[in-house]
Predicted model as a PDB file, atoms N, CA, C, CB and O in Angstrom, pLDDT in the B-factor column:
MODEL        1                                                                  
ATOM      1  N   MET A   1     141.884  39.891  63.388  1.00 65.00           N  
ATOM      2  CA  MET A   1     143.210  40.849  64.034  1.00 65.00           C  
ATOM      3  C   MET A   1     143.212  42.201  63.579  1.00 65.00           C  
ATOM      4  CB  MET A   1     144.726  40.311  63.603  1.00 65.00           C  
ATOM      5  O   MET A   1     143.999  42.937  64.175  1.00 65.00           O  
ATOM      6  N   ASP A   2     142.626  42.636  62.804  1.00 73.00           N  
ATOM      7  CA  ASP A   2     142.561  43.390  62.264  1.00 73.00           C  
ATOM      8  C   ASP A   2     140.544  44.677  62.620  1.00 73.00           C  
ATOM      9  CB  ASP A   2     143.052  42.473  60.926  1.00 73.00           C  
ATOM     10  O   ASP A   2     140.425  45.896  62.495  1.00 73.00           O  
ATOM     11  N   ARG A   3     139.678  43.852  62.949  1.00 85.00           N  
ATOM     12  CA  ARG A   3     138.745  43.950  63.813  1.00 85.00           C  
ATOM     13  C   ARG A   3     138.698  43.893  65.169  1.00 85.00           C  
ATOM     14  CB  ARG A   3     138.134  43.325  63.537  1.00 85.00           C  
ATOM     15  O   ARG A   3     137.721  44.192  65.856  1.00 85.00           O  
ATOM     16  N   LEU A   4     139.871  43.465  65.598  1.00 90.00           N  
ATOM     17  CA  LEU A   4     140.490  43.629  66.964  1.00 90.00           C  
ATOM     18  C   LEU A   4     140.980  45.491  67.188  1.00 90.00           C  
ATOM     19  CB  LEU A   4     142.038  42.404  66.995  1.00 90.00           C  
ATOM     20  O   LEU A   4     140.655  46.291  68.065  1.00 90.00           O  
ATOM     21  N   ILE A   5     141.741  45.624  66.144  1.00 91.00           N  
ATOM     22  CA  ILE A   5     142.588  46.805  65.964  1.00 91.00           C  
ATOM     23  C   ILE A   5     141.813  47.786  66.185  1.00 91.00           C  
ATOM     24  CB  ILE A   5     143.233  46.972  64.726  1.00 91.00           C  
ATOM     25  O   ILE A   5     142.045  48.740  66.928  1.00 91.00           O  
ATOM     26  N   PHE A   6     140.407  47.497  65.244  1.00 93.00           N  
ATOM     27  CA  PHE A   6     139.270  48.429  64.757  1.00 93.00           C  
ATOM     28  C   PHE A   6     138.368  48.947  66.392  1.00 93.00           C  
ATOM     29  CB  PHE A   6     138.076  47.339  63.451  1.00 93.00           C  
ATOM     30  O   PHE A   6     137.932  50.044  66.741  1.00 93.00           O  
ATOM     31  N   LEU A   7     138.377  47.410  67.179  1.00 94.00           N  
ATOM     32  CA  LEU A   7     137.628  47.797  68.527  1.00 94.00           C  
ATOM     33  C   LEU A   7     138.899  48.593  69.530  1.00 94.00           C  
ATOM     34  CB  LEU A   7     136.916  46.151  69.385  1.00 94.00           C  
ATOM     35  O   LEU A   7     138.645  49.674  70.063  1.00 94.00           O  
ATOM     36  N   PHE A   8     139.684  48.206  69.629  1.00 95.00           N  
ATOM     37  CA  PHE A   8     141.078  49.006  70.284  1.00 95.00           C  
ATOM     38  C   PHE A   8     140.585  50.489  70.081  1.00 95.00           C  
ATOM     39  CB  PHE A   8     142.796  48.681  69.331  1.00 95.00           C  
ATOM     40  O   PHE A   8     140.362  51.084  71.136  1.00 95.00           O  
ATOM     41  N   LEU A   9     140.388  51.154  68.983  1.00 95.00           N  
ATOM     42  CA  LEU A   9     140.623  52.431  68.465  1.00 95.00           C  
ATOM     43  C   LEU A   9     139.492  52.650  68.918  1.00 95.00           C  
ATOM     44  CB  LEU A   9     140.965  52.759  67.053  1.00 95.00           C  
ATOM     45  O   LEU A   9     139.754  53.693  69.516  1.00 95.00           O  
ATOM     46  N   ALA A  10     137.881  52.393  69.197  1.00 95.00           N  
ATOM     47  CA  ALA A  10     136.964  52.690  69.109  1.00 95.00           C  
ATOM     48  C   ALA A  10     136.971  53.063  70.381  1.00 95.00           C  
ATOM     49  CB  ALA A  10     136.199  51.976  68.571  1.00 95.00           C  
ATOM     50  O   ALA A  10     136.709  54.246  70.600  1.00 95.00           O  
ATOM     51  N   ALA A  11     137.192  52.397  71.238  1.00 96.00           N  
ATOM     52  CA  ALA A  11     137.662  52.481  72.688  1.00 96.00           C  
ATOM     53  C   ALA A  11     138.056  53.576  73.057  1.00 96.00           C  
ATOM     54  CB  ALA A  11     138.624  51.705  73.033  1.00 96.00           C  
ATOM     55  O   ALA A  11     137.551  54.316  73.901  1.00 96.00           O  
ATOM     56  N   ILE A  12     138.977  53.723  72.435  1.00 96.00           N  
ATOM     57  CA  ILE A  12     139.981  54.852  72.734  1.00 96.00           C  
ATOM     58  C   ILE A  12     138.958  56.487  72.027  1.00 96.00           C  
ATOM     59  CB  ILE A  12     141.854  54.372  71.654  1.00 96.00           C  
ATOM     60  O   ILE A  12     139.098  57.519  72.684  1.00 96.00           O  
ATOM     61  N   LEU A  13     138.214  56.527  70.998  1.00 96.00           N  
ATOM     62  CA  LEU A  13     137.225  57.617  70.994  1.00 96.00           C  
ATOM     63  C   LEU A  13     136.540  57.285  72.153  1.00 96.00           C  
ATOM     64  CB  LEU A  13     136.298  57.747  69.739  1.00 96.00           C  
ATOM     65  O   LEU A  13     136.858  58.110  73.010  1.00 96.00           O  
ATOM     66  N   ALA A  14     135.609  56.326  72.675  1.00 96.00           N  
ATOM     67  CA  ALA A  14     134.931  56.234  73.512  1.00 96.00           C  
ATOM     68  C   ALA A  14     135.690  56.717  74.882  1.00 96.00           C  
ATOM     69  CB  ALA A  14     134.446  55.009  73.396  1.00 96.00           C  
ATOM     70  O   ALA A  14     134.881  57.070  75.740  1.00 96.00           O  
ATOM     71  N   GLY A  15     136.719  56.789  75.180  1.00 96.00           N  
ATOM     72  CA  GLY A  15     137.324  57.404  76.590  1.00 96.00           C  
ATOM     73  C   GLY A  15     137.098  58.654  76.015  1.00 96.00           C  
ATOM     74  O   GLY A  15     136.106  59.146  76.551  1.00 96.00           O  
ATOM     75  N   PHE A  16     137.726  59.634  74.883  1.00 97.00           N  
ATOM     76  CA  PHE A  16     138.094  60.803  74.728  1.00 97.00           C  
ATOM     77  C   PHE A  16     135.942  61.366  74.360  1.00 97.00           C  
ATOM     78  CB  PHE A  16     139.666  60.889  73.251  1.00 97.00           C  
ATOM     79  O   PHE A  16     135.560  62.480  74.720  1.00 97.00           O  
ATOM     80  N   ALA A  17     135.371  60.786  73.957  1.00 96.00           N  
ATOM     81  CA  ALA A  17     134.179  61.326  74.331  1.00 96.00           C  
ATOM     82  C   ALA A  17     133.609  61.292  76.066  1.00 96.00           C  
ATOM     83  CB  ALA A  17     133.256  60.569  73.404  1.00 96.00           C  
ATOM     84  O   ALA A  17     133.162  62.199  76.768  1.00 96.00           O  
ATOM     85  N   LEU A  18     133.809  60.114  76.296  1.00 94.00           N  
ATOM     86  CA  LEU A  18     133.482  60.410  77.535  1.00 94.00           C  
ATOM     87  C   LEU A  18     134.115  62.195  79.004  1.00 94.00           C  
ATOM     88  CB  LEU A  18     133.989  58.877  77.894  1.00 94.00           C  
ATOM     89  O   LEU A  18     133.645  62.990  79.818  1.00 94.00           O  
ATOM     90  N   VAL A  19     135.809  61.631  78.137  1.00 95.00           N  
ATOM     91  CA  VAL A  19     136.454  62.583  78.582  1.00 95.00           C  
ATOM     92  C   VAL A  19     135.488  63.762  78.417  1.00 95.00           C  
ATOM     93  CB  VAL A  19     137.740  62.676  77.944  1.00 95.00           C  
ATOM     94  O   VAL A  19     135.113  64.354  79.429  1.00 95.00           O  
ATOM     95  N   GLU A  20     134.826  64.347  76.538  1.00 94.00           N  
ATOM     96  CA  GLU A  20     135.352  65.275  76.843  1.00 94.00           C  
ATOM     97  C   GLU A  20     133.501  65.644  77.517  1.00 94.00           C  
ATOM     98  CB  GLU A  20     136.354  66.140  75.538  1.00 94.00           C  
ATOM     99  O   GLU A  20     133.473  66.646  78.231  1.00 94.00           O  
ATOM    100  N   MET A  21     132.529  65.147  77.382  1.00 92.00           N  
ATOM    101  CA  MET A  21     130.950  65.450  78.076  1.00 92.00           C  
ATOM    102  C   MET A  21     130.970  66.429  78.826  1.00 92.00           C  
ATOM    103  CB  MET A  21     130.305  64.394  78.970  1.00 92.00           C  
ATOM    104  O   MET A  21     131.512  66.677  79.903  1.00 92.00           O  
ATOM    105  N   PRO A  22     130.034  67.198  77.838  1.00 92.00           N  
ATOM    106  CA  PRO A  22     130.028  68.576  79.240  1.00 92.00           C  
ATOM    107  C   PRO A  22     128.632  67.628  79.977  1.00 92.00           C  
ATOM    108  CB  PRO A  22     129.412  71.009  78.513  1.00 92.00           C  
ATOM    109  O   PRO A  22     127.792  66.965  79.370  1.00 92.00           O  
ATOM    110  N   LEU A  23     128.730  67.801  81.137  1.00 91.00           N  
ATOM    111  CA  LEU A  23     128.073  67.553  82.185  1.00 91.00           C  
ATOM    112  C   LEU A  23     127.319  68.216  83.294  1.00 91.00           C  
ATOM    113  CB  LEU A  23     128.673  67.089  82.545  1.00 91.00           C  
ATOM    114  O   LEU A  23     126.556  67.792  84.162  1.00 91.00           O  
ATOM    115  N   ALA A  24     127.807  69.453  82.963  1.00 90.00           N  
ATOM    116  CA  ALA A  24     127.542  70.692  83.973  1.00 90.00           C  
ATOM    117  C   ALA A  24     126.220  71.468  83.230  1.00 90.00           C  
ATOM    118  CB  ALA A  24     129.099  71.869  84.113  1.00 90.00           C  
ATOM    119  O   ALA A  24     126.056  71.651  82.024  1.00 90.00           O  
ATOM    120  N   GLY A  25     125.342  71.856  84.344  1.00 90.00           N  
ATOM    121  CA  GLY A  25     123.485  71.643  84.340  1.00 90.00           C  
ATOM    122  C   GLY A  25     123.441  71.132  84.140  1.00 90.00           C  
ATOM    123  O   GLY A  25     123.296  71.239  82.922  1.00 90.00           O  
ATOM    124  N   THR A  26     123.438  69.734  84.542  1.00 92.00           N  
ATOM    125  CA  THR A  26     122.451  68.339  83.776  1.00 92.00           C  
ATOM    126  C   THR A  26     122.078  68.055  85.135  1.00 92.00           C  
ATOM    127  CB  THR A  26     123.322  66.753  82.745  1.00 92.00           C  
ATOM    128  O   THR A  26     122.154  69.194  85.595  1.00 92.00           O  
ATOM    129  N   PHE A  27     121.771  67.415  85.978  1.00 92.00           N  
ATOM    130  CA  PHE A  27     121.086  66.069  87.175  1.00 92.00           C  
ATOM    131  C   PHE A  27     122.704  65.439  86.802  1.00 92.00           C  
ATOM    132  CB  PHE A  27     119.090  64.666  86.537  1.00 92.00           C  
ATOM    133  O   PHE A  27     123.463  65.832  87.688  1.00 92.00           O  
ATOM    134  N   LEU A  28     123.333  64.720  85.927  1.00 91.00           N  
ATOM    135  CA  LEU A  28     124.491  64.113  85.739  1.00 91.00           C  
ATOM    136  C   LEU A  28     125.709  65.228  86.392  1.00 91.00           C  
ATOM    137  CB  LEU A  28     124.600  63.741  84.095  1.00 91.00           C  
ATOM    138  O   LEU A  28     126.839  64.760  86.251  1.00 91.00           O  
ATOM    139  N   ALA A  29     125.695  65.987  86.769  1.00 92.00           N  
ATOM    140  CA  ALA A  29     127.163  66.725  86.990  1.00 92.00           C  
ATOM    141  C   ALA A  29     127.924  66.348  88.369  1.00 92.00           C  
ATOM    142  CB  ALA A  29     126.943  68.430  87.019  1.00 92.00           C  
ATOM    143  O   ALA A  29     129.025  66.775  88.716  1.00 92.00           O  
ATOM    144  N   SER A  30     127.240  65.615  88.948  1.00 93.00           N  
ATOM    145  CA  SER A  30     128.030  65.127  90.069  1.00 93.00           C  
ATOM    146  C   SER A  30     128.902  63.661  89.677  1.00 93.00           C  
ATOM    147  CB  SER A  30     126.939  64.894  91.345  1.00 93.00           C  
ATOM    148  O   SER A  30     129.931  63.261  90.222  1.00 93.00           O  
ATOM    149  N   ILE A  31     128.196  63.066  88.648  1.00 94.00           N  
ATOM    150  CA  ILE A  31     129.215  61.975  88.296  1.00 94.00           C  
ATOM    151  C   ILE A  31     130.972  62.547  87.743  1.00 94.00           C  
ATOM    152  CB  ILE A  31     128.375  61.078  86.937  1.00 94.00           C  
ATOM    153  O   ILE A  31     132.096  62.177  88.085  1.00 94.00           O  
ATOM    154  N   GLU A  32     130.382  63.799  86.564  1.00 93.00           N  
ATOM    155  CA  GLU A  32     131.670  64.207  85.744  1.00 93.00           C  
ATOM    156  C   GLU A  32     132.751  64.131  86.446  1.00 93.00           C  
ATOM    157  CB  GLU A  32     131.687  65.524  85.213  1.00 93.00           C  
ATOM    158  O   GLU A  32     133.689  64.347  85.678  1.00 93.00           O  
ATOM    159  N   PRO A  33     133.165  63.916  87.614  1.00 94.00           N  
ATOM    160  CA  PRO A  33     135.312  63.596  87.756  1.00 94.00           C  
ATOM    161  C   PRO A  33     135.201  61.971  87.510  1.00 94.00           C  
ATOM    162  CB  PRO A  33     136.411  63.994  90.023  1.00 94.00           C  
ATOM    163  O   PRO A  33     136.198  61.304  87.234  1.00 94.00           O  
ATOM    164  N   PHE A  34     133.797  61.365  87.648  1.00 95.00           N  
ATOM    165  CA  PHE A  34     133.936  59.957  87.827  1.00 95.00           C  
ATOM    166  C   PHE A  34     133.677  59.553  85.864  1.00 95.00           C  
ATOM    167  CB  PHE A  34     132.502  59.244  89.236  1.00 95.00           C  
ATOM    168  O   PHE A  34     134.340  58.829  85.121  1.00 95.00           O  
ATOM    169  N   THR A  35     132.711  60.211  85.652  1.00 95.00           N  
ATOM    170  CA  THR A  35     133.497  60.079  84.011  1.00 95.00           C  
ATOM    171  C   THR A  35     134.623  60.166  83.207  1.00 95.00           C  
ATOM    172  CB  THR A  35     133.191  60.665  83.386  1.00 95.00           C  
ATOM    173  O   THR A  35     134.952  59.371  82.326  1.00 95.00           O  
ATOM    174  N   THR A  36     135.568  61.832  83.787  1.00 95.00           N  
ATOM    175  CA  THR A  36     136.566  61.889  83.306  1.00 95.00           C  
ATOM    176  C   THR A  36     137.905  61.251  83.377  1.00 95.00           C  
ATOM    177  CB  THR A  36     136.584  62.683  83.411  1.00 95.00           C  
ATOM    178  O   THR A  36     138.898  61.408  82.667  1.00 95.00           O  
ATOM    179  N   VAL A  37     137.558  60.040  85.025  1.00 96.00           N  
ATOM    180  CA  VAL A  37     138.552  59.167  85.186  1.00 96.00           C  
ATOM    181  C   VAL A  37     138.506  58.090  84.717  1.00 96.00           C  
ATOM    182  CB  VAL A  37     138.803  58.986  86.179  1.00 96.00           C  
ATOM    183  O   VAL A  37     139.430  57.295  84.889  1.00 96.00           O  
ATOM    184  N   VAL A  38     137.382  57.781  83.983  1.00 97.00           N  
ATOM    185  CA  VAL A  38     137.524  56.693  83.064  1.00 97.00           C  
ATOM    186  C   VAL A  38     137.711  56.573  82.137  1.00 97.00           C  
ATOM    187  CB  VAL A  38     136.980  56.164  82.933  1.00 97.00           C  
ATOM    188  O   VAL A  38     138.187  55.484  81.818  1.00 97.00           O  
ATOM    189  N   GLY A  39     137.470  57.605  81.063  1.00 97.00           N  
ATOM    190  CA  GLY A  39     137.802  57.949  80.122  1.00 97.00           C  
ATOM    191  C   GLY A  39     139.390  58.023  80.235  1.00 97.00           C  
ATOM    192  O   GLY A  39     139.893  57.077  79.629  1.00 97.00           O  
ATOM    193  N   VAL A  40     140.313  58.846  80.816  1.00 97.00           N  
ATOM    194  CA  VAL A  40     141.548  58.955  80.561  1.00 97.00           C  
ATOM    195  C   VAL A  40     141.782  57.546  80.448  1.00 97.00           C  
ATOM    196  CB  VAL A  40     142.340  59.731  81.506  1.00 97.00           C  
ATOM    197  O   VAL A  40     142.233  56.963  79.462  1.00 97.00           O  
ATOM    198  N   LEU A  41     141.246  56.781  82.143  1.00 97.00           N  
ATOM    199  CA  LEU A  41     141.880  55.142  82.187  1.00 97.00           C  
ATOM    200  C   LEU A  41     141.668  54.496  80.521  1.00 97.00           C  
ATOM    201  CB  LEU A  41     140.746  53.951  83.554  1.00 97.00           C  
ATOM    202  O   LEU A  41     142.660  54.261  79.831  1.00 97.00           O  
ATOM    203  N   ALA A  42     140.704  54.332  80.171  1.00 97.00           N  
ATOM    204  CA  ALA A  42     140.318  53.674  78.467  1.00 97.00           C  
ATOM    205  C   ALA A  42     140.972  54.439  77.777  1.00 97.00           C  
ATOM    206  CB  ALA A  42     138.721  53.690  77.794  1.00 97.00           C  
ATOM    207  O   ALA A  42     140.983  53.852  76.695  1.00 97.00           O  
ATOM    208  N   ILE A  43     141.672  55.584  77.621  1.00 97.00           N  
ATOM    209  CA  ILE A  43     142.134  56.188  76.287  1.00 97.00           C  
ATOM    210  C   ILE A  43     143.422  55.553  76.921  1.00 97.00           C  
ATOM    211  CB  ILE A  43     141.971  58.047  75.812  1.00 97.00           C  
ATOM    212  O   ILE A  43     143.716  54.561  76.255  1.00 97.00           O  
ATOM    213  N   LEU A  44     144.190  55.724  77.825  1.00 98.00           N  
ATOM    214  CA  LEU A  44     145.652  54.893  78.410  1.00 98.00           C  
ATOM    215  C   LEU A  44     145.909  53.259  78.177  1.00 98.00           C  
ATOM    216  CB  LEU A  44     145.673  55.019  80.137  1.00 98.00           C  
ATOM    217  O   LEU A  44     146.792  52.862  77.416  1.00 98.00           O  
ATOM    218  N   VAL A  45     145.072  52.397  78.889  1.00 97.00           N  
ATOM    219  CA  VAL A  45     144.804  51.272  78.687  1.00 97.00           C  
ATOM    220  C   VAL A  45     144.657  50.301  76.941  1.00 97.00           C  
ATOM    221  CB  VAL A  45     143.701  51.412  79.462  1.00 97.00           C  
ATOM    222  O   VAL A  45     145.153  49.232  76.588  1.00 97.00           O  
ATOM    223  N   PHE A  46     143.647  51.409  76.121  1.00 97.00           N  
ATOM    224  CA  PHE A  46     143.870  51.002  75.070  1.00 97.00           C  
ATOM    225  C   PHE A  46     144.920  51.887  74.031  1.00 97.00           C  
ATOM    226  CB  PHE A  46     142.641  50.800  74.671  1.00 97.00           C  
ATOM    227  O   PHE A  46     145.005  51.959  72.805  1.00 97.00           O  
ATOM    228  N   SER A  47     145.531  52.402  74.949  1.00 97.00           N  
ATOM    229  CA  SER A  47     146.754  52.969  73.415  1.00 97.00           C  
ATOM    230  C   SER A  47     147.485  51.851  74.183  1.00 97.00           C  
ATOM    231  CB  SER A  47     147.798  55.096  73.167  1.00 97.00           C  
ATOM    232  O   SER A  47     147.156  50.716  73.839  1.00 97.00           O  
ATOM    233  N   PHE A  48     148.421  51.948  75.163  1.00 97.00           N  
ATOM    234  CA  PHE A  48     149.305  51.104  75.289  1.00 97.00           C  
ATOM    235  C   PHE A  48     148.989  49.769  74.826  1.00 97.00           C  
ATOM    236  CB  PHE A  48     149.652  51.132  76.454  1.00 97.00           C  
ATOM    237  O   PHE A  48     150.014  49.312  74.320  1.00 97.00           O  
ATOM    238  N   VAL A  49     147.723  48.659  74.747  1.00 95.00           N  
ATOM    239  CA  VAL A  49     147.794  47.999  73.941  1.00 95.00           C  
ATOM    240  C   VAL A  49     147.738  47.982  72.916  1.00 95.00           C  
ATOM    241  CB  VAL A  49     147.478  47.566  74.061  1.00 95.00           C  
ATOM    242  O   VAL A  49     148.038  46.942  72.330  1.00 95.00           O  
ATOM    243  N   LEU A  50     147.384  48.967  72.299  1.00 95.00           N  
ATOM    244  CA  LEU A  50     147.851  48.950  70.612  1.00 95.00           C  
ATOM    245  C   LEU A  50     149.144  49.118  70.455  1.00 95.00           C  
ATOM    246  CB  LEU A  50     147.250  50.078  69.681  1.00 95.00           C  
ATOM    247  O   LEU A  50     149.594  48.758  69.368  1.00 95.00           O  
ATOM    248  N   ILE A  51     149.793  49.513  71.142  1.00 95.00           N  
ATOM    249  CA  ILE A  51     151.330  50.077  71.351  1.00 95.00           C  
ATOM    250  C   ILE A  51     152.268  49.074  71.511  1.00 95.00           C  
ATOM    251  CB  ILE A  51     151.521  50.969  72.591  1.00 95.00           C  
ATOM    252  O   ILE A  51     153.452  49.147  71.185  1.00 95.00           O  
ATOM    253  N   PHE A  52     151.475  47.751  72.231  1.00 94.00           N  
ATOM    254  CA  PHE A  52     151.840  46.870  72.839  1.00 94.00           C  
ATOM    255  C   PHE A  52     151.598  45.799  71.253  1.00 94.00           C  
ATOM    256  CB  PHE A  52     150.984  46.697  74.394  1.00 94.00           C  
ATOM    257  O   PHE A  52     152.652  45.324  70.830  1.00 94.00           O  
ATOM    258  N   HIS A  53     150.441  45.483  70.521  1.00 92.00           N  
ATOM    259  CA  HIS A  53     150.172  44.928  69.708  1.00 92.00           C  
ATOM    260  C   HIS A  53     151.436  45.397  68.297  1.00 92.00           C  
ATOM    261  CB  HIS A  53     148.658  45.179  69.673  1.00 92.00           C  
ATOM    262  O   HIS A  53     152.099  44.568  67.674  1.00 92.00           O  
ATOM    263  N   GLY A  54     151.482  47.008  68.074  1.00 91.00           N  
ATOM    264  CA  GLY A  54     152.362  47.490  67.195  1.00 91.00           C  
ATOM    265  C   GLY A  54     154.092  47.052  67.136  1.00 91.00           C  
ATOM    266  O   GLY A  54     154.987  47.044  66.291  1.00 91.00           O  
ATOM    267  N   VAL A  55     153.971  46.802  68.186  1.00 93.00           N  
ATOM    268  CA  VAL A  55     155.744  46.220  68.921  1.00 93.00           C  
ATOM    269  C   VAL A  55     155.416  44.684  68.393  1.00 93.00           C  
ATOM    270  CB  VAL A  55     156.092  46.314  71.323  1.00 93.00           C  
ATOM    271  O   VAL A  55     155.860  44.262  67.326  1.00 93.00           O  
ATOM    272  N   LYS A  56     154.924  44.226  68.915  1.00 91.00           N  
ATOM    273  CA  LYS A  56     154.977  43.234  68.671  1.00 91.00           C  
ATOM    274  C   LYS A  56     154.568  42.504  67.363  1.00 91.00           C  
ATOM    275  CB  LYS A  56     154.575  42.966  69.500  1.00 91.00           C  
ATOM    276  O   LYS A  56     154.687  41.290  67.197  1.00 91.00           O  
ATOM    277  N   SER A  57     154.048  43.422  66.408  1.00 89.00           N  
ATOM    278  CA  SER A  57     154.186  42.598  65.454  1.00 89.00           C  
ATOM    279  C   SER A  57     155.186  42.999  64.509  1.00 89.00           C  
ATOM    280  CB  SER A  57     153.046  42.394  64.912  1.00 89.00           C  
ATOM    281  O   SER A  57     155.289  42.334  63.478  1.00 89.00           O  
ATOM    282  N   LEU A  58     156.237  44.374  64.773  1.00 92.00           N  
ATOM    283  CA  LEU A  58     157.110  44.086  64.565  1.00 92.00           C  
ATOM    284  C   LEU A  58     158.403  44.047  64.631  1.00 92.00           C  
ATOM    285  CB  LEU A  58     156.923  44.133  64.215  1.00 92.00           C  
ATOM    286  O   LEU A  58     159.393  44.597  64.149  1.00 92.00           O  
ATOM    287  N   PHE A  59     157.980  42.882  65.691  1.00 92.00           N  
ATOM    288  CA  PHE A  59     159.582  42.225  65.836  1.00 92.00           C  
ATOM    289  C   PHE A  59     158.875  41.045  65.468  1.00 92.00           C  
ATOM    290  CB  PHE A  59     160.634  42.206  67.490  1.00 92.00           C  
ATOM    291  O   PHE A  59     159.820  40.278  65.653  1.00 92.00           O  
ATOM    292  N   ASN A  60     157.851  40.218  65.050  1.00 88.00           N  
ATOM    293  CA  ASN A  60     157.482  38.999  64.715  1.00 88.00           C  
ATOM    294  C   ASN A  60     157.460  39.042  62.919  1.00 88.00           C  
ATOM    295  CB  ASN A  60     156.000  38.666  65.521  1.00 88.00           C  
ATOM    296  O   ASN A  60     157.110  38.172  62.122  1.00 88.00           O  
ATOM    297  N   LYS A  61     157.974  40.402  62.698  1.00 70.00           N  
ATOM    298  CA  LYS A  61     158.854  40.426  60.923  1.00 70.00           C  
ATOM    299  C   LYS A  61     159.622  40.241  60.694  1.00 70.00           C  
ATOM    300  CB  LYS A  61     159.135  41.218  60.145  1.00 70.00           C  
ATOM    301  O   LYS A  61     159.953  40.331  59.512  1.00 70.00           O  
TER     302      LYS A  61                                                      
ENDMDL                                                                          
END                                                                             
């Protein structure tokens, strides 16, 4: 279970990396809106999953 939590945290950090990745001035500048959307979705989804697991753990004890 702990390894799964760390995986979710790593996915949130990867989402932040996608949002903050500077692509201006490179040949990848055209996909910057896509990487931002994917990063924000990763942050939101995995944050929700962590909150859900925390609340579920709180009520199971």
